[in-house]
N, C-alpha and C positions, 0 to 999 in steps of 0.2 A: 504494500500500500504506500501511497505518497503521503508524507506527513504534512498536514495543513498547519502552516506557521501561525496563521491567524487564530485558529483554535488552540494552538499550543500557548500563545500569549494569553488567551482567555483563561486557560487552565492555570497558568502561573499566577495570574492576578487572584484567582479564587484561592489557590494554595497559600498565597502570602497573606491574604486578608482573612481566610477561614470564614468568609461571609460573602454570599452572592450579592447582597445589596451594595456593600462597600466596594466590591470588585467592579460591579456594573458602573458605579459612579466614577471610579478611576478610569474605566474604559469608555465612558460617555455613551453607553448603550443602555437600553431598558433591561431590567432584571429578568423578565420572562425570556427575552431574546438570549441573554447569557445562559440561562438554565437550559434552553433548547440546544444551544451550541455545545455545551458541555455534555449533555446526554448523547448528542450525535457523535461527539469525539469518543466517548466511551464505547459506543456501538462500533465505530470504525476500528478502534483498538481491540475490541472484543474483551475488555476487562473493565472492572469498576475502579474508578479513581478516587471517589469520595464516599464516605459514609455520612449520609445526611439525616439529621433529626430536626425536630421543630426548633431546637435551640442552638445547634452547633453543626459545623461542617468540618470533618476530619479526613485526612488523607489515609487511604488504604496503603498496604505495603507496596502495591504496584504504583499507587500515586506518589509515594515518597521516592521510589526509584525514578519515576518519570520526572519529578521535580528536580532531582539532582542532574539528570541527563539534560533537562531543558536549559539549565544555566549555560552549559557549554554550547548547545545548539544555537541558542539565541545570541550568545556572545560571538560565535563564529560568523553568523549571518550579519550582525551589526558591524563586525570588523571588516568583512568583505565589502559591504556597502561603502564604508568609510574609505577603504583603499581605492575603490572605483572612483569615488568623488575626488580623492586626492589626485589620481592620475588625470582626471578630466580637467582639474584646475591647475595642474602642473605643480602641486605642492609636494615638498619633501617633508616627511614626518618621521620622528623617532619616538617610540613609546616604550617606556621602561616600567616593568613590573617590579614591585618591592615587597618583601616579607614584612609582617608587622614588627614595628620597632626599629627597622633598619632605615637609615636616612641616605638617600641617593642625591639629594639636592646639590651638594657641592660638586659632584661629578657632572651633573647636568649643566650647572652654571659654567663650569670650565669648558664643557663641550660647546655650549652655545656661544661662548666668546670666540671660539675658533670657527664655528659654523652658524653665523647669525641668521642665515636664510632658512635654516631647518627648523620647522615647528616641532616642539617637544611636549610630551605629556607623560603622565604616570598613571598606573592602575595598580590597585592593591592585589597582591597574590594571596588567595585564601590559604590559611595556615595548614589546612589538612591536605591541600593539593596545590602546592606552590608552583608547580610546572604548568598548570592549566593555561594561564594567559599566553605562554609560549606555544602551546600546542593548538589553541583555538584561534590564534591569530590576533588576539587583542594587544600583544606586545611583541617586539622583536628581540628584546634582551631583558634579563631579569637580574636583580640583586637579591639573592635568595639565601636562605639558611637551611642547611641540611638537617634532617634527611628529606629527600624528595626523589621522585623517579627521574633519574638523569639519563635514561636510555634515549639515544638519538639526540642528545644534547652535548655541546662542548662547554666544559666548565673551566673557570679560572679561579683558583683559590685566592681569597682576599685576606682572611684572618680567622681568628677564633674568639669566641666570647664565652664567659662562664654562665652556668645555669644557677638559679637560685630557687629555693623552696618558697612557693607562694601558699599562704595559709591564712585563715581568719585571724584577726587581731586578738580574739579571745582564745585561740588555741593554746594548750599547755606549753608548747614549745616556743611560742611567739616571743617570750621574754629572753630567749637565748641570743647571743651575739653571732654565733655561727653553728653549723650542724655538720654531721657526717652522714653518710648513707645508712650506717647502722642505727642512727637516731630515728630514722624514718621507717624502720622495720615495723610492719603491722599497720601502717597508715594506708588509708584508701586513696589511690591515685586516680585522678580524672584523666590522665594521659593514656589510659588503656584504650585499645581500639574499640572495645565493645561499648565504651561510653564517649564516643566522639560527639562533640558539640558542634553546632552549626556556625558558631562565630567565637572569636576570642572573648568578646564581651559576655556572651552567654557562659563561657567557661569561668570567667572571673566572678560572675554573679553566683554561680553554683558553689564556688569556693567560699565566697562570703557567707553563703547560707549554711555552710558546714557540711556540704555533701562530699568533701574530699579535699585533697591538696594537689598541687602540681609542681613539677620542675619546669621553670620557664626561663628563657634567655634573659640576661640582665637588661638588655636594651628594651625588651618588652615590659619588664617590671618598671623601668624608669618612665616609659611612655604612657603606661596605664596605671599610674600611682593613684591610690584611693585610701582614705583613712581607715576603712574597715578591713584592710588586708595588710599583711607584713611580708617582706621578702628577705629571706636569710641565706647567706652564702652556704653552699654545701661543699666543704673543702676537698672532698675526694670525688666529686661528680665530674665526669669528663666534659671538656669544653665542646662547643658547637662550632662547626666550620661555616663560615660565610663565603659566598662565591658569586661570581658573575656567570650567567648561563645564557647560551644562545643555541638555536637549532644547529646541529652539526651540518656542515656543508654550506652554510651561508657565508658569502665572501664579499658582500657589498662594502664599498669603501667607507660609507658612513658608519656601518657597524664596526668595522675594524678600528676606525678612528675613535669611536666611543669606548670600545673595550680598552684601547691603549690609554686613553685619558682617564677612564674610570678606575683602571687598575692602579695607575700612579696616584690618583686622588684618594681612593678609599683604603688602600693598604696602609696599615700603621707604619710609621717611620721605623 
């Protein structure tokens, strides 16, 4: 079957709002029209995407999977349209993806000073799938933090940063100055694959609520500081490598220039 992008966008709106009325308002269509389109979409896919009651709308297991897939599909389409428009307008553009907590602005400023005619932009790399913007075409280069799927990518090591234990301010260990891995034995960690959160903000909120702790990069702790959380050094925790990443085989001069400039700018002295 051919995937109807319009219906896919309708589905994403309902999935994000969990409400047909609010989704219809966002899409500027009538709610009955939206309901019919979603039912038609389910019939085309031959699976149920939502569990509907009089008070709520929830995603089924299939719906959750489609919602994850839809992010990449719609991002790829949007990136393709943007590239077509850029070619039509004769625009040169460089888009850099960055992992949470990492700052790439110094490298972009240095690049722009050498290439003032190139338009630059940034996109966030989702922490659970940092390579996604490079694979779906939203970005040409990434400033990322391992681990991520580097198959088919060329990577340039930049540096390492320590990890800290993030926990509620009321946690019994929160009064310590530093910790070891042994101190954390028996703690519930939110880093486990079976408890993957949809955003870093959600993860921090769950930690603040006492649902567990997490080992996070120091730069993330500094960027997302909040009074109900503490961040403690873990002296024997291995550091995390940061690197630049680009699709293997890309040889455009602009990309080569950016990689050279960013490597010199971002690497510690």
